[in-house]
C-alpha positions in Angstrom: 107.5 80.0 141.9 110.3 78.7 139.7 113.5 77.5 141.1 116.6 79.7 140.2 118.2 77.0 138.1 115.0 76.5 136.1 114.5 80.2 135.6 118.1 80.6 134.4 117.5 77.7 132.0 114.5 79.4 130.6 116.4 82.6 130.1 119.1 80.8 128.3 116.6 79.2 125.9 115.0 82.6 125.3 118.4 84.2 124.6 119.5 81.5 122.2 116.3 81.2 120.2 116.0 85.0 120.1 119.5 85.4 118.7 118.8 82.9 115.9 115.4 84.3 115.2 117.1 87.6 114.6 120.1 86.4 112.6 118.5 84.3 109.8 115.8 86.9 108.8 118.5 89.6 108.9 120.6 87.5 106.5 117.6 86.9 104.3 116.6 90.6 104.1 120.1 91.9 103.4 120.3 89.9 100.2 117.1 91.6 98.8 118.9 95.0 98.6 122.1 93.4 97.1 120.2 91.6 94.3 120.5 94.3 91.6 124.3 94.4 92.3 124.5 90.6 92.1 122.5 90.5 88.9 124.8 93.1 87.3 128.0 91.3 88.4 126.9 87.9 87.1 124.6 89.2 84.2 121.6 87.4 85.6 118.1 87.9 84.1 115.0 88.6 86.3 113.9 85.0 86.5 117.4 83.7 87.5 117.5 86.5 90.0 114.3 85.2 91.5 116.0 81.9 92.0 118.6 83.5 94.3 115.7 84.3 96.7 113.6 81.2 95.9 116.4 78.7 96.5 116.5 79.6 100.1 112.7 79.3 100.7 112.4 76.1 98.5 115.1 74.2 100.3 113.9 75.3 103.7 110.3 74.3 102.8 111.4 70.9 101.5 113.4 70.0 104.6 111.4 71.6 107.4 109.0 68.8 108.0 111.7 66.0 107.8 114.0 67.9 110.2 111.1 68.4 112.6 110.6 64.6 112.7 114.4 64.0 113.1 114.4 66.5 116.0 111.6 64.7 117.7 113.5 61.4 117.4 117.1 62.5 118.1 116.6 65.7 120.0 115.5 69.2 119.1 118.6 70.9 120.6 121.0 68.8 118.5 119.3 69.7 115.3 119.1 73.4 116.3 122.8 73.6 117.1 123.8 71.8 113.8 121.7 74.4 112.0 123.7 77.3 113.4 127.0 75.8 112.1 125.6 75.0 108.6 124.3 78.6 108.4 127.7 80.0 109.2 129.4 77.7 106.6 126.9 78.6 103.9 127.4 82.3 104.5 131.2 82.0 104.0 130.7 80.1 100.7 128.3 82.7 99.4 130.9 85.4 100.1 133.5 83.6 97.9 131.0 82.5 95.1 132.3 82.9 91.6 129.1 82.4 89.5 125.3 83.0 89.7 124.9 79.2 90.0 127.1 79.0 93.0 125.1 81.8 94.6 121.9 79.8 94.1 123.5 76.6 95.3 124.8 78.1 98.6 121.5 80.0 99.1 119.9 76.6 99.1 122.5 75.5 101.7 121.4 78.5 103.8 117.8 77.3 103.4 118.9 73.9 104.7 120.2 75.5 107.9 116.9 77.5 108.2 115.0 74.3 108.1 117.1 73.0 111.1 116.6 76.2 113.0 113.0 77.1 112.4 111.8 73.5 112.5 112.9 73.3 116.2 113.0 76.9 117.5 109.4 77.3 118.5 109.1 73.8 120.0 112.2 74.5 122.2 110.8 77.8 123.3 107.3 76.6 124.0 108.5 73.5 125.9 110.6 75.7 128.3 107.8 78.2 129.3 104.4 77.7 131.0 101.2 78.3 129.1 100.5 81.7 130.8 103.8 83.1 129.4 103.4 81.6 125.9 102.1 84.6 124.1 104.7 86.9 125.7 107.7 84.8 124.7 106.3 84.1 121.2 105.9 87.9 120.9 109.6 88.3 121.8 110.6 85.7 119.2 108.5 87.3 116.5 109.9 90.7 117.4 113.4 89.4 117.0 112.5 88.1 113.5 111.2 91.5 112.5 114.2 93.3 114.1 116.4 91.2 111.9 114.2 92.1 108.9 114.4 95.8 110.0 118.2 96.0 110.2 118.8 93.8 107.1 117.8 96.2 104.3 119.7 99.1 105.9 122.9 97.1 106.6 122.6 95.4 103.2 122.3 98.8 101.5 125.3 100.3 103.4 127.5 97.3 102.8 126.6 96.9 99.2 127.1 100.5 98.4 130.4 100.9 100.2 132.0 97.5 100.4 130.3 95.5 97.6 127.7 92.7 97.6 130.1 90.1 99.0 130.3 91.9 102.3 126.6 91.2 102.8 127.3 87.5 103.1 130.6 87.9 105.0 128.7 89.9 107.7 126.9 86.7 108.6 130.1 84.7 109.2 131.2 86.2 112.6 127.6 86.6 113.7 126.7 83.0 112.8 129.9 81.7 114.5 129.0 83.6 117.7 125.4 82.1 117.5 126.8 78.6 117.0 129.2 78.9 120.0 126.5 80.3 122.3 123.9 77.7 121.2 126.5 74.9 121.8 127.3 76.3 125.2 123.8 77.2 126.5 121.5 74.4 125.1 121.5 71.2 127.1 121.8 68.1 125.0 118.8 65.8 125.3 119.0 62.0 125.1 117.7 60.4 122.1 114.5 58.3 122.5 115.2 54.8 123.7 112.5 53.4 121.5 113.2 55.4 118.3 110.5 55.6 115.7 111.6 54.7 112.1 112.1 57.8 109.9 109.7 58.1 107.0 112.2 58.4 104.1 109.6 57.6 101.5 107.2 60.3 102.7 110.0 62.8 102.9 111.2 62.1 99.4 107.6 62.4 98.0 107.0 65.6 99.9 110.3 67.3 98.7 110.0 66.1 95.1 106.4 67.5 94.9 107.4 70.9 96.2 110.4 71.1 93.8 108.3 70.1 90.8 105.7 72.8 91.6 108.3 75.6 92.0 110.2 74.5 88.9 107.0 74.7 87.0 106.3 78.2 88.3 109.8 79.3 87.0 109.1 78.0 83.5 105.6 79.5 82.9 104.1 80.1 80.5 105.9 77.3 78.6 103.7 74.1 78.2 106.2 72.0 80.2 105.5 74.3 83.2 101.9 73.1 83.4 103.0 69.4 83.3 105.5 70.0 86.2 102.9 71.8 88.3 100.4 69.1 87.7 102.9 66.5 88.6 103.8 68.3 91.8 100.2 68.7 92.8 99.7 65.0 92.2 102.8 64.4 94.4 101.1 66.3 97.2 98.1 64.1 96.9 100.3 60.9 97.0 102.1 62.3 100.0 98.8 62.8 101.9 97.7 59.3 101.0 101.0 57.8 102.1 101.1 59.7 105.4 97.6 58.6 106.3 98.8 55.0 106.1 102.4 55.2 107.3 103.1 53.6 110.7 105.4 56.5 111.6 104.5 59.4 109.4 106.8 62.4 108.9 103.7 64.6 109.2 100.6 63.6 111.2 97.8 64.2 108.7 95.3 63.3 111.4 96.0 66.5 113.2 94.5 68.5 110.4 91.4 66.3 110.2 90.6 66.6 113.9 91.8 70.1 115.0 89.9 72.9 113.3 91.8 75.7 115.1 95.2 74.2 114.1 94.2 73.6 110.5 92.7 77.0 109.8 95.4 78.8 111.7 98.0 77.0 109.6 96.1 77.9 106.4 95.9 81.6 107.6 99.7 81.6 108.1 100.3 80.1 104.7 98.1 82.8 103.0 99.7 85.6 105.0 103.3 84.7 104.1 102.3 84.0 100.5 100.9 87.5 100.3 103.7 89.4 102.0 107.2 87.8 101.6 107.9 89.0 98.0 107.2 92.6 99.0 110.9 93.3 99.9 112.0 91.6 96.7 109.7 93.7 94.4 110.2 97.0 96.2 114.0 96.7 96.2 113.9 96.4 92.5 111.3 99.2 92.2 113.2 101.6 94.4 116.6 101.0 92.7 115.5 100.7 89.1 112.3 102.9 88.8 113.1 105.5 91.4 116.9 105.5 90.8 117.9 105.2 94.5 121.2 103.7 95.7 121.2 100.4 97.7 121.7 102.3 101.0 118.7 104.7 100.5 116.5 101.8 99.3 117.4 99.7 102.3 116.7 102.6 104.6 113.2 103.0 103.2 112.5 99.2 103.4 113.1 99.1 107.1 109.8 100.9 107.8 107.8 97.7 107.6 109.8 95.5 109.9 110.5 98.3 112.4 106.7 98.7 112.9 106.4 94.9 113.1 109.1 94.6 115.8 107.5 97.4 117.9 104.0 96.0 117.9 104.6 92.2 117.9 105.3 91.8 121.6 102.2 93.8 122.4 100.1 91.7 120.1 101.4 88.6 121.7 100.6 89.7 125.2 97.1 90.7 124.1 96.5 87.3 122.6 97.1 85.8 126.1 93.9 87.6 127.1 91.8 88.0 124.0 91.0 85.2 121.5 93.9 85.2 119.0 91.6 84.8 116.0 90.1 88.3 116.6 93.5 90.1 116.7 95.0 88.0 113.9 92.0 88.6 111.6 92.2 92.3 112.1 95.8 92.2 111.3 95.2 90.3 108.0 92.6 92.9 107.0 95.0 95.8 107.6 97.7 93.9 105.6 95.2 93.6 102.7 94.6 97.3 102.7 98.4 98.0 102.6 98.8 95.7 99.6 96.0 97.4 97.7 97.8 100.7 98.2 101.0 99.1 96.7 99.0 97.9 93.7 98.6 101.6 92.7 102.4 102.3 92.6 103.8 104.1 89.6 106.9 105.8 88.4 105.8 109.1 89.9 104.6 107.8 93.2 106.2 109.9 96.1 108.5 108.0 98.5 106.3 109.1 101.4 103.5 107.0 100.0 105.8 104.0 100.0 106.9 104.6 103.6 103.3 105.0 104.9 102.1 101.9 103.0 105.1 99.9 104.4 104.3 101.0 107.9 100.6 100.0 107.5 101.7 96.6 106.3 104.1 96.3 109.3 101.3 97.1 111.7 98.9 94.6 110.1 101.5 91.8 110.1 102.4 92.5 113.7 98.8 92.1 114.7 98.5 88.8 112.8 101.8 86.9 113.3 102.3 86.3 117.0 98.6 85.8 117.9 98.3 83.3 115.0 101.3 81.5 116.2 99.9 81.5 119.8 96.7 79.9 118.4 98.6 77.2 116.6 100.7 76.2 119.6 97.9 76.5 122.1 95.6 74.2 120.0 97.8 71.1 120.4 98.9 69.0 123.4 102.5 69.1 124.6 103.4 65.9 122.9 102.7 67.5 119.5 104.8 70.7 120.0 107.4 69.4 117.6 104.9 68.8 114.9 103.2 72.1 115.5 106.5 74.0 115.6 107.5 72.4 112.3 104.1 73.3 110.8 104.4 76.9 111.8 107.8 77.1 110.1 106.6 75.1 107.1 103.7 77.3 106.5 106.0 80.3 106.7 108.5 79.0 104.3 106.0 77.5 101.9 104.3 80.9 101.9 107.6 82.6 101.2 108.2 80.0 98.4 104.8 80.6 96.8 105.1 84.4 97.2 108.4 84.4 95.3 106.8 81.9 92.8 104.0 84.3 92.2 106.5 87.1 91.6 108.4 84.9 89.2 105.2 84.0 87.4 104.2 87.6 86.8 107.7 88.4 85.6 107.5 85.5 83.2 104.1 86.5 81.9 104.7 90.2 81.7 108.4 90.4 80.8 109.9 87.1 79.9 113.7 86.2 80.4 115.0 89.8 80.0 117.3 91.9 82.2 115.6 94.7 84.1 116.7 97.8 82.2 115.2 101.1 81.1 113.5 99.8 77.9 111.6 97.2 79.9 110.7 99.4 82.9 107.0 99.7 81.8 106.7 96.0 81.7 108.4 95.7 85.1 105.9 98.1 86.6 103.0 96.1 85.1 104.4 92.9 86.5 105.0 94.5 90.0 101.5 96.0 90.2 99.9 92.7 89.1 101.8 90.9 91.8 100.7 93.3 94.5 97.0 93.0 93.4 97.2 89.2 93.6 98.7 89.4 97.1 96.0 91.8 98.2 93.2 89.5 97.1 95.0 86.5 98.8 94.9 88.4 102.1 91.2 89.1 101.7 90.6 85.3 101.5 92.9 84.9 104.5 90.7 87.1 106.7 87.8 84.6 106.3 90.1 81.6 107.1 91.3 83.4 110.2 87.8 84.4 111.4 86.3 80.9 111.1 89.0 79.0 112.9 87.2 79.0 116.3 88.4 79.9 119.7 91.4 78.5 121.5 90.6 76.6 124.7 92.5 78.0 127.7 
């Protein structure tokens, strides 16, 4: 039986991590509904608008692994607390932005804060709780993420319609400030390691540069320079793997992928899942407001169907994964998600809104079945000394998936529409691009089912 002080410490960790797990996704999803208003205000085309969403995911993806290593060296709680303050500052600067470029810049700053938070959050949580409670607390964490995603579109729609798009960003300032104060108060500061490992600066630069080149290339397709940039980025990933395999203190332990099948395939399954699902809110927000003619508030209300279902079923899925092998539950969830995406590939101008709500609910149920069991599989497949690496990898797969998902959306926009503003003359081209994107996402999920099923069982 736990001592009272230890139990209180665990509760404090759960409260702090749950609060941040709710806040950042909420801030992310409120922006999706405000995008058409931001685009109109700054006269941004579809591809530039994609960068408003992509800047967050790209920056977070670049810095997640380096911040995970920094946290292992200097203390996870320190990095986590710093992330809450950076998030609050970025939200304020977004609220006072005066150009589309400033919006993209400070969204990147928000992504930097997300790297600090999500690169440490799961490791802090897992280290505080015993293995028999792992699925349960991970389910709570995932539910908080989806609750934030649930409220985000609704709040974003209400605020954008009645107070303007700037209010979406200003909402995060008092909430972020409260989270920063509570984290600073509740999280105990760890001592840095006495024998600190050197930080792998070279590996971090190679990794970040490779990701940036790939996504920059995606944004320029189908121009010839795009293929050069993508090829250079892919080559950079290869150089990164070569460097990390030989580095004395690598920023990412490549050996963990070679020797741990469950960890490797669970990480790949997470990457595929987020690659296939993250751009859904981005595409549907544009569809509902442009094609269906809905206001931001109504569009946001419809979009909450998916994350509400996710928030309701994620804790249950997490608890079940403490008793049944996670790969079985997660694979079922991936298959349900694929079905929902195929339904969205059939959307048209005359599709009833009830069809959209039912399809979103189906997606939410599938992703709830997948996410917390898959996270449980990843964290349970590594020893305690690797929690920091595993936590960073969970977050890295999520944010890389988000980045690739938005990259695919930008690709289909570039191929089907080009650099034009979404307006009535181009609505048929927009529908073609959107349906192509959903079809690609659906087939990605089908491939993810096989990666999830073949991972093997977690040893208890």
